[in-house]
C-alpha positions in Angstrom: -31.6 142.1 164.2 -32.3 143.3 161.0 -34.2 146.1 160.8 -35.9 148.2 157.9 -34.7 151.3 156.0 -36.3 153.7 153.9 -34.8 155.1 150.5 -35.9 158.1 148.4 -34.6 157.7 144.8 -36.2 159.1 141.8 -38.4 157.0 139.4 -35.6 156.6 136.8 -32.9 155.5 139.3 -35.6 153.0 140.8 -35.4 151.2 137.6 -31.9 151.0 137.0 -31.4 150.0 140.5 -33.8 147.2 140.2 -32.6 146.1 136.6 -29.0 146.0 137.9 -30.3 143.8 141.0 -32.3 141.3 138.5 -29.0 141.3 136.6 -27.3 139.9 139.6 -29.9 137.7 140.4 -30.3 139.6 143.7 -33.2 141.2 145.3 -33.7 144.9 145.3 -32.9 145.1 149.2 -30.0 142.4 149.0 -28.4 144.7 145.7 -28.6 147.9 147.9 -26.9 146.3 151.0 -24.4 145.1 149.4 -23.6 147.9 147.0 -23.6 150.4 150.1 -21.1 147.8 152.5 -18.9 147.6 149.2 -18.6 151.4 148.8 -18.1 151.7 152.8 -15.4 149.0 152.7 -13.7 150.7 149.3 -14.0 154.0 151.7 -11.8 152.6 154.4 -9.4 150.6 152.5 -8.5 154.1 150.9 -8.2 155.7 154.1 -6.0 152.5 155.6 -4.0 152.8 152.5 -3.7 156.6 152.7 -2.3 156.2 156.1 0.0 153.5 155.6 1.9 155.8 152.9 2.0 158.8 155.2 3.8 156.3 157.6 5.8 155.1 155.1 9.5 155.3 155.2 9.4 155.3 151.4 11.0 151.9 150.5 8.3 149.4 148.5 9.1 146.3 147.1 8.2 144.4 143.8 6.3 141.1 144.4 9.1 139.1 142.7 11.9 141.1 145.5 9.8 139.5 148.2 9.6 136.5 146.6 13.1 136.3 146.0 13.7 137.4 149.8 11.5 134.7 150.9 12.9 132.4 148.4 9.6 131.5 146.8 
């Protein structure tokens, strides 16, 4: 179920957002929704990476090393 959310921005920010949305062929609403959700996903990814590094034993492998180990 979709619902409405109001966002207050300065006039110059509104123009910038509308122009970017138009450039990407999106409605302003779709552009804002997509941008916000991507930002949230990026933050979650960063938190998960920090946690993985904290839990790591410090041993890392290059892509080439993994391919060699897997016989690829």
